[in-house]
C-alpha positions in Angstrom: 200.5 107.2 -14.8 197.8 105.3 -12.9 198.4 104.8 -9.1 197.3 101.5 -7.9 194.6 101.6 -5.1 196.0 101.8 -1.6 195.5 98.7 0.5 195.6 99.0 4.1 196.2 95.9 6.2 196.8 97.7 9.5 197.3 95.5 12.6 196.0 95.8 16.0 198.3 93.6 17.5 202.1 93.8 18.0 204.5 91.2 19.6 207.6 91.9 21.7 209.4 88.7 21.9 212.5 87.7 23.9 214.0 85.7 26.9 213.3 88.6 29.4 215.9 87.0 31.7 215.3 89.3 33.6 212.8 92.1 32.3 214.5 95.4 32.4 213.2 99.1 32.3 214.5 99.1 28.6 212.1 96.2 27.9 209.2 98.0 29.6 210.1 101.2 27.8 209.6 99.2 24.5 206.2 97.9 25.8 205.0 101.3 26.6 205.9 102.7 23.4 204.4 99.8 21.5 201.3 100.3 23.5 201.1 103.8 22.0 201.2 102.5 18.5 199.0 99.5 18.8 195.9 98.7 20.9 197.2 95.3 21.8 200.8 94.2 22.5 201.9 90.8 23.4 205.0 90.2 25.4 206.1 86.8 24.4 208.5 85.1 26.8 210.5 82.3 25.1 210.6 79.0 26.9 213.8 77.9 25.2 216.9 79.4 23.5 219.5 80.6 25.7 220.5 79.2 29.2 218.7 81.5 31.6 218.9 82.4 35.2 215.1 82.2 35.8 212.7 79.5 34.5 210.2 80.3 31.8 207.5 80.5 34.3 209.3 82.6 36.7 210.3 85.0 33.8 206.7 85.1 32.7 205.6 86.0 36.3 208.1 88.8 36.6 206.9 90.2 33.2 203.4 90.1 34.5 204.2 91.7 37.8 206.2 94.4 36.0 203.4 95.2 33.6 200.8 95.2 36.5 202.8 98.1 38.1 202.6 100.3 35.1 199.5 102.4 34.6 200.1 103.1 30.8 200.2 99.7 29.3 196.6 98.5 29.5 196.7 96.8 26.1 199.7 94.5 27.1 199.6 91.0 28.2 202.3 88.4 28.6 202.4 84.9 27.3 205.0 82.1 27.0 205.9 80.6 23.7 207.8 77.8 22.1 209.3 77.7 18.6 209.5 80.3 16.0 208.7 83.8 16.9 206.5 84.1 13.7 204.5 81.2 14.6 203.9 82.8 18.1 202.9 85.9 16.3 200.5 84.1 14.0 199.0 82.5 17.1 198.4 85.8 18.9 197.1 87.5 15.6 200.1 89.8 15.8 201.2 91.5 12.5 204.2 93.3 13.8 207.2 92.2 15.8 208.6 94.9 17.8 212.4 94.9 18.4 214.7 97.2 20.3 217.7 98.6 18.7 220.2 99.7 21.2 223.0 100.5 18.7 225.1 99.4 15.9 226.0 96.1 17.8 222.4 95.1 17.5 221.9 96.1 13.9 223.4 93.2 12.0 221.8 90.4 14.3 218.3 92.2 14.3 218.4 92.8 10.6 219.1 89.2 9.9 216.4 88.1 12.3 213.9 90.4 10.5 214.9 89.1 7.0 214.6 85.4 8.1 211.2 86.2 10.0 210.0 87.8 6.7 211.0 84.8 4.6 209.0 82.6 6.9 206.0 85.0 7.3 205.8 87.7 4.8 202.5 89.1 6.3 204.3 89.9 9.7 206.5 93.1 9.7 209.3 94.0 12.1 209.3 97.5 13.7 212.7 98.6 15.4 212.4 101.1 18.0 215.6 102.7 19.6 215.5 102.8 23.4 214.9 105.9 25.3 218.1 107.9 26.0 218.9 106.6 29.6 218.2 103.0 28.8 220.5 102.3 25.9 223.2 100.6 27.8 220.7 98.3 29.9 220.7 94.7 28.8 219.5 91.5 30.8 223.0 90.1 30.6 224.6 93.2 32.2 221.8 93.0 34.9 222.7 89.4 35.7 226.4 90.1 35.7 226.3 93.1 38.0 223.8 91.4 40.4 225.8 88.1 40.6 228.8 90.3 41.7 226.6 92.0 44.4 225.9 95.3 42.7 222.9 97.3 42.9 220.6 96.9 39.6 217.6 98.5 41.1 217.9 101.4 38.7 217.7 99.2 35.7 215.0 96.7 36.6 211.5 96.9 38.3 211.3 96.2 41.9 209.8 92.8 41.7 213.1 91.8 39.5 215.4 93.3 42.3 213.5 91.2 44.9 213.7 88.1 42.7 217.5 88.6 42.2 218.0 89.2 45.9 216.1 85.9 46.8 218.1 84.0 44.2 221.3 85.3 45.9 222.2 87.2 42.7 222.0 90.7 44.1 
C-alpha cells in the first residue's frame, strides 16, 4: 500500500471572532491559548449581528485595551469586521477560526457554524478550545445581566470593562 505524500498547509494566523459585548476573561483566555499555538491571532470584533450594549468602536477599544494589559499575547491584534466570518478570515490571511466551547449547550450551534463556514471556505478550519476551568460559566450576556442589576463583575472582566460598565451605569 502506497501512502500519499504528506501535504502541509500550516497556517500562521488564527482568528477569534465574536461580538465581545463585553470582552471577558474567558475570551482573553482563548486569545492567550491561541497565541501559544499560532504566531498571529486576530481578534475580530463583529460590527453587526446581535443588539449590543457597546458600539462596535467601543467594543474594539475595550478589546484593544484588554490585550494591551496582557504580556503574553504579543501576536494578537484586534480589528472590526462586517459580514461573513470566513471573508474576514480570508482578508486577514487566517486559516483557522478559534472557537470557545463552554459545554454541551455550545456544541450544537458551534458545530453547525463550523460546517457552514467549511462549506463557504473549505480552506479555513475551525479549532474548538474548551475554557480554562474557572471560566466555563462566564459569558458576555451573564456579565451584562449581572452588571445591569448592580452586581460586581470585576472577577469576570478586565478592569477597562468594569470601568466602562460603571460609566454606562450598568455596574
